[in-house]
C-alpha angles and dihedrals in degrees: 000000000000092000091044090051090051090052090050091049090051088056084064098193115138091212091057094046090052093046094052092077092063102029125104122223094271092050091050091053091047090052091052091051090049089053091044093052091046090053092048092050091047090051091051093054091043091053091050091050094044091241093151100170093049090045090055091052093049093048091046090052090049091050091051091052092049090049088050090052091047092048091052094059115118107211095186095055097029100046114173094000091057091046091051093047090048090055091045093050090049089052092048091051091053092047091050089055089050092050090049093050098043106024086234109178093183091057090046091052089051090052092045090052093049093048091046090056092051091045090052091052092052088050091061100050110063094102093041096060099068108129093347128115115250135208089244127074118207103169119142 
């Protein structure tokens, strides 16, 4: 939960912080993905405008959220899905570093597409997780 809380704090949105107290694990993950997508979109605009310092902050925030998502994976309950997500999150983190160093909009679009797919998958599962183990651990 500590890593998840750090990721949520890196999101930095008061509405999210307030919503955390009443959110279930799926809602928390969805909030993190919302914050991640917001950071990626901000970074894109900042690269286009040449706002390098702001771009670096947005990409740093995005990386922290990805690391929080990665740290929340439960490999015992999640098995192969958790391992695949771990690899994907590692790849995304490396690509975000590349984007930050090279202002590479194509790499940023790739990351945004990957994250969008995972976010969509999380959006379809709230009703499916009742009484089932998940690939994410959110214990305190």
